[in-house]
LOPAFI-66739 format. One record per residue (C-alpha): z, y, x; residue number from 1; chain. Coordinates in steps of 0.2 Angstrom, whole numbers, plus 5000, padded with zeros to 4 digits. Example, Ala and Ser with C-alpha at 12.3 -4.5 7.8 and 13.67 -1.06 7.14 Angstrom:
<rs>
- pz; py; px; num; cadena
- 5039; 4978; 5062; 1; A
- 5036; 4995; 5068; 2; A
</rs>
This chain:
<rs>
- pz; py; px; num; cadena
- 5352; 5278; 5265; 1; A
- 5361; 5262; 5266; 2; A
- 5371; 5268; 5281; 3; A
- 5375; 5285; 5273; 4; A
- 5382; 5276; 5258; 5; A
- 5394; 5264; 5268; 6; A
- 5399; 5280; 5278; 7; A
- 5403; 5290; 5262; 8; A
- 5413; 5274; 5256; 9; A
- 5422; 5274; 5273; 10; A
- 5426; 5293; 5271; 11; A
- 5434; 5291; 5255; 12; A
- 5444; 5276; 5260; 13; A
- 5450; 5286; 5275; 14; A
- 5454; 5301; 5267; 15; A
- 5465; 5291; 5254; 16; A
- 5473; 5282; 5268; 17; A
- 5477; 5297; 5279; 18; A
- 5479; 5313; 5269; 19; A
- 5475; 5328; 5280; 20; A
- 5463; 5318; 5292; 21; A
- 5453; 5330; 5303; 22; A
- 5434; 5330; 5303; 23; A
- 5435; 5326; 5322; 24; A
- 5444; 5309; 5318; 25; A
- 5433; 5305; 5303; 26; A
- 5418; 5307; 5316; 27; A
- 5426; 5296; 5327; 28; A
- 5431; 5282; 5315; 29; A
- 5414; 5283; 5307; 30; A
- 5405; 5284; 5324; 31; A
- 5395; 5299; 5319; 32; A
- 5396; 5319; 5323; 33; A
- 5407; 5332; 5314; 34; A
- 5392; 5341; 5308; 35; A
- 5387; 5324; 5299; 36; A
- 5404; 5323; 5291; 37; A
- 5402; 5341; 5286; 38; A
- 5386; 5337; 5277; 39; A
- 5394; 5321; 5270; 40; A
- 5408; 5331; 5263; 41; A
- 5395; 5342; 5254; 42; A
- 5387; 5328; 5246; 43; A
- 5404; 5321; 5240; 44; A
- 5407; 5338; 5232; 45; A
- 5391; 5337; 5223; 46; A
- 5396; 5320; 5217; 47; A
- 5412; 5328; 5209; 48; A
- 5424; 5318; 5222; 49; A
- 5438; 5331; 5223; 50; A
- 5441; 5331; 5243; 51; A
- 5447; 5348; 5249; 52; A
- 5448; 5355; 5266; 53; A
- 5466; 5362; 5267; 54; A
- 5462; 5375; 5280; 55; A
- 5461; 5376; 5299; 56; A
- 5470; 5361; 5307; 57; A
- 5476; 5354; 5290; 58; A
- 5461; 5343; 5287; 59; A
- 5455; 5334; 5271; 60; A
- 5464; 5327; 5256; 61; A
- 5461; 5323; 5238; 62; A
- 5467; 5336; 5226; 63; A
- 5476; 5332; 5209; 64; A
- 5480; 5314; 5207; 65; A
- 5462; 5308; 5209; 66; A
- 5458; 5292; 5219; 67; A
- 5443; 5282; 5220; 68; A
- 5442; 5264; 5226; 69; A
- 5427; 5253; 5227; 70; A
- 5437; 5241; 5217; 71; A
- 5441; 5255; 5203; 72; A
- 5426; 5250; 5192; 73; A
- 5422; 5243; 5174; 74; A
- 5418; 5226; 5171; 75; A
- 5400; 5231; 5170; 76; A
- 5400; 5239; 5186; 77; A
- 5408; 5224; 5195; 78; A
- 5396; 5212; 5187; 79; A
- 5380; 5223; 5192; 80; A
- 5387; 5224; 5210; 81; A
- 5390; 5205; 5210; 82; A
- 5372; 5202; 5206; 83; A
- 5367; 5209; 5223; 84; A
- 5372; 5191; 5230; 85; A
- 5356; 5185; 5220; 86; A
- 5344; 5195; 5229; 87; A
- 5353; 5196; 5246; 88; A
- 5340; 5185; 5255; 89; A
- 5326; 5197; 5249; 90; A
- 5335; 5213; 5255; 91; A
- 5343; 5206; 5271; 92; A
- 5328; 5211; 5281; 93; A
- 5329; 5229; 5275; 94; A
- 5348; 5232; 5278; 95; A
- 5360; 5230; 5294; 96; A
- 5371; 5216; 5296; 97; A
- 5386; 5227; 5293; 98; A
- 5380; 5230; 5275; 99; A
- 5382; 5212; 5270; 100; A
- 5399; 5210; 5278; 101; A
- 5405; 5226; 5269; 102; A
- 5398; 5218; 5252; 103; A
- 5407; 5202; 5255; 104; A
- 5424; 5212; 5259; 105; A
- 5422; 5222; 5243; 106; A
- 5419; 5207; 5232; 107; A
- 5433; 5198; 5240; 108; A
- 5445; 5212; 5238; 109; A
- 5439; 5215; 5220; 110; A
- 5443; 5197; 5216; 111; A
- 5459; 5197; 5224; 112; A
- 5465; 5213; 5215; 113; A
- 5460; 5206; 5199; 114; A
- 5469; 5190; 5202; 115; A
- 5485; 5200; 5207; 116; A
- 5484; 5211; 5192; 117; A
- 5484; 5195; 5180; 118; A
- 5498; 5187; 5190; 119; A
- 5508; 5203; 5189; 120; A
- 5505; 5205; 5171; 121; A
- 5510; 5187; 5167; 122; A
- 5526; 5189; 5177; 123; A
- 5530; 5204; 5168; 124; A
- 5525; 5196; 5151; 125; A
- 5537; 5182; 5154; 126; A
- 5552; 5195; 5155; 127; A
- 5549; 5199; 5137; 128; A
- 5553; 5188; 5122; 129; A
- 5548; 5191; 5104; 130; A
- 5556; 5183; 5089; 131; A
- 5548; 5168; 5084; 132; A
- 5535; 5169; 5069; 133; A
- 5534; 5154; 5057; 134; A
- 5516; 5152; 5053; 135; A
- 5504; 5138; 5047; 136; A
- 5497; 5134; 5064; 137; A
- 5514; 5136; 5072; 138; A
- 5505; 5147; 5086; 139; A
- 5521; 5154; 5095; 140; A
- 5512; 5159; 5110; 141; A
- 5500; 5172; 5101; 142; A
- 5512; 5186; 5102; 143; A
- 5515; 5183; 5121; 144; A
- 5496; 5182; 5123; 145; A
- 5495; 5200; 5114; 146; A
- 5508; 5206; 5125; 147; A
- 5500; 5200; 5140; 148; A
- 5483; 5208; 5135; 149; A
- 5491; 5225; 5131; 150; A
- 5501; 5225; 5148; 151; A
- 5484; 5221; 5157; 152; A
- 5475; 5235; 5147; 153; A
- 5488; 5247; 5148; 154; A
- 5490; 5246; 5168; 155; A
- 5471; 5247; 5170; 156; A
- 5468; 5260; 5156; 157; A
- 5456; 5249; 5146; 158; A
- 5454; 5250; 5128; 159; A
- 5458; 5233; 5117; 160; A
- 5450; 5227; 5101; 161; A
- 5456; 5213; 5089; 162; A
- 5462; 5211; 5071; 163; A
- 5478; 5220; 5064; 164; A
- 5486; 5213; 5049; 165; A
- 5492; 5227; 5038; 166; A
- 5502; 5226; 5022; 167; A
- 5486; 5225; 5012; 168; A
- 5472; 5217; 5023; 169; A
- 5466; 5212; 5040; 170; A
- 5457; 5226; 5049; 171; A
- 5446; 5226; 5066; 172; A
- 5455; 5239; 5076; 173; A
- 5450; 5246; 5093; 174; A
- 5465; 5254; 5103; 175; A
- 5469; 5264; 5118; 176; A
- 5486; 5256; 5122; 177; A
- 5498; 5270; 5128; 178; A
- 5516; 5262; 5128; 179; A
- 5526; 5248; 5121; 180; A
- 5543; 5250; 5112; 181; A
- 5555; 5236; 5111; 182; A
- 5563; 5233; 5094; 183; A
- 5576; 5221; 5089; 184; A
- 5564; 5206; 5085; 185; A
- 5547; 5213; 5090; 186; A
- 5538; 5226; 5100; 187; A
- 5529; 5242; 5094; 188; A
- 5513; 5248; 5102; 189; A
- 5510; 5267; 5102; 190; A
- 5492; 5270; 5106; 191; A
- 5475; 5279; 5100; 192; A
- 5467; 5272; 5085; 193; A
- 5448; 5273; 5086; 194; A
- 5446; 5268; 5067; 195; A
- 5458; 5282; 5061; 196; A
- 5455; 5294; 5076; 197; A
- 5473; 5297; 5079; 198; A
- 5489; 5291; 5089; 199; A
- 5499; 5279; 5078; 200; A
- 5511; 5264; 5080; 201; A
- 5507; 5246; 5078; 202; A
- 5517; 5231; 5077; 203; A
- 5512; 5220; 5090; 204; A
- 5516; 5204; 5081; 205; A
- 5503; 5209; 5068; 206; A
- 5488; 5210; 5082; 207; A
- 5478; 5195; 5083; 208; A
- 5463; 5189; 5094; 209; A
- 5466; 5204; 5106; 210; A
- 5453; 5207; 5120; 211; A
- 5452; 5219; 5133; 212; A
- 5436; 5230; 5133; 213; A
- 5426; 5237; 5147; 214; A
- 5428; 5255; 5144; 215; A
- 5442; 5265; 5150; 216; A
- 5453; 5279; 5143; 217; A
- 5463; 5293; 5151; 218; A
- 5481; 5294; 5144; 219; A
- 5486; 5312; 5140; 220; A
- 5505; 5313; 5141; 221; A
- 5506; 5330; 5131; 222; A
- 5497; 5321; 5117; 223; A
- 5510; 5306; 5116; 224; A
- 5523; 5319; 5117; 225; A
- 5517; 5329; 5103; 226; A
- 5515; 5313; 5093; 227; A
- 5534; 5309; 5095; 228; A
- 5540; 5327; 5091; 229; A
- 5529; 5327; 5075; 230; A
- 5532; 5309; 5069; 231; A
- 5547; 5313; 5061; 232; A
- 5541; 5328; 5050; 233; A
- 5535; 5323; 5032; 234; A
- 5516; 5320; 5032; 235; A
- 5505; 5327; 5018; 236; A
- 5497; 5309; 5018; 237; A
- 5503; 5298; 5003; 238; A
- 5506; 5283; 5017; 239; A
- 5523; 5293; 5022; 240; A
- 5538; 5293; 5011; 241; A
- 5554; 5303; 5014; 242; A
- 5569; 5293; 5013; 243; A
- 5588; 5298; 5011; 244; A
- 5602; 5285; 5014; 245; A
- 5620; 5287; 5015; 246; A
- 5631; 5276; 5026; 247; A
- 5649; 5272; 5024; 248; A
- 5661; 5277; 5038; 249; A
- 5663; 5258; 5042; 250; A
- 5646; 5257; 5050; 251; A
- 5642; 5276; 5056; 252; A
- 5645; 5271; 5074; 253; A
- 5634; 5255; 5073; 254; A
- 5620; 5266; 5065; 255; A
- 5622; 5279; 5078; 256; A
- 5619; 5267; 5092; 257; A
- 5602; 5261; 5086; 258; A
- 5586; 5266; 5093; 259; A
- 5573; 5274; 5084; 260; A
- 5555; 5278; 5087; 261; A
- 5557; 5295; 5079; 262; A
- 5574; 5303; 5079; 263; A
- 5580; 5304; 5061; 264; A
- 5589; 5319; 5054; 265; A
- 5608; 5314; 5053; 266; A
- 5623; 5324; 5045; 267; A
- 5641; 5319; 5046; 268; A
- 5649; 5322; 5029; 269; A
- 5667; 5328; 5027; 270; A
- 5671; 5310; 5020; 271; A
- 5667; 5303; 5036; 272; A
- 5650; 5296; 5029; 273; A
- 5634; 5298; 5037; 274; A
- 5619; 5306; 5028; 275; A
- 5602; 5299; 5036; 276; A
- 5585; 5306; 5032; 277; A
- 5568; 5300; 5039; 278; A
- 5550; 5298; 5035; 279; A
- 5543; 5281; 5033; 280; A
- 5526; 5273; 5031; 281; A
- 5532; 5255; 5026; 282; A
- 5546; 5254; 5013; 283; A
- 5547; 5235; 5014; 284; A
- 5552; 5238; 5032; 285; A
- 5566; 5251; 5029; 286; A
- 5572; 5241; 5015; 287; A
- 5574; 5226; 5026; 288; A
- 5583; 5237; 5039; 289; A
- 5595; 5244; 5026; 290; A
- 5598; 5227; 5019; 291; A
- 5607; 5221; 5035; 292; A
- 5621; 5235; 5031; 293; A
- 5624; 5228; 5014; 294; A
- 5634; 5239; 5001; 295; A
- 5640; 5250; 5017; 296; A
- 5622; 5258; 5014; 297; A
- 5615; 5267; 4999; 298; A
- 5598; 5274; 4996; 299; A
- 5599; 5291; 4988; 300; A
- 5580; 5296; 4987; 301; A
- 5567; 5293; 4982; 302; A
- 5571; 5285; 4964; 303; A
- 5558; 5272; 4966; 304; A
- 5565; 5266; 4982; 305; A
- 5582; 5263; 4974; 306; A
- 5573; 5254; 4960; 307; A
- 5564; 5242; 4973; 308; A
- 5582; 5239; 4981; 309; A
- 5589; 5235; 4964; 310; A
- 5575; 5222; 4961; 311; A
- 5578; 5214; 4977; 312; A
- 5596; 5213; 4974; 313; A
- 5592; 5206; 4957; 314; A
- 5582; 5193; 4964; 315; A
- 5595; 5188; 4977; 316; A
- 5608; 5186; 4963; 317; A
- 5596; 5175; 4953; 318; A
- 5595; 5164; 4968; 319; A
- 5613; 5163; 4973; 320; A
- 5617; 5162; 4954; 321; A
- 5608; 5146; 4953; 322; A
- 5621; 5136; 4965; 323; A
</rs>
């Protein structure tokens, strides 16, 4: 049984390394007969390993984008496999010496791959820089740690868990990280939220104490594309607010050069002004964005958003009027 398991792993590796490999060559490389290779292929098929015979003289190859490596396992599987070392003395008389050497190679490769993945993620993380956050503990490294965890999890397709500071409260969230979007002073994360059971956007600098989970996920591109297509449409949820803004001709070019997560509806008016319409979930964020354009941006709708801006301007006037 042990010999066959090793041979099956060897077959998988050979087919991945050389798509189109013939049964004859597989038999030679595995030191067995072609008839045994055919039986092994039937066993792999029963295990839902999608290796297909492409026809006479065309050999075997994986179908779709499937790949199975001995190293492509969960943390629990890796730990369970490593526990064999504790009983190796007991099972050594029951297995051939080749099994122990194969085991050592798999463990060594697993450790090397894990180290390389962490080092690669750390190098990528160093290329990104978030705006500093002034906080009581002056922990300026936390955004970078969150980025590093998200990069590692995104590469290996592992879920993450941590705390998310919303406008009202701190929540424990579990997320399948799909993609990172750079902003002016921060990064946004688009991912599947297990709490709300939908795809949503998170601000990375509001994610704290992130840790990578052992469970993996499959990223479905069509769901992400659907999310980006529909995110700009008004939602029935009260969390979304439709906002209409008019920008003066002096800043139209500047506004048009900005990057947005979802494309707003923009209309050029005869006077050279720009009518900007979108749907937002965070009014404070949109007010802060509009503020940088000063009097060149006017909120037209909704009325309560105009009042919020008036209150903000009134507070500014009080501050600067004191000097």
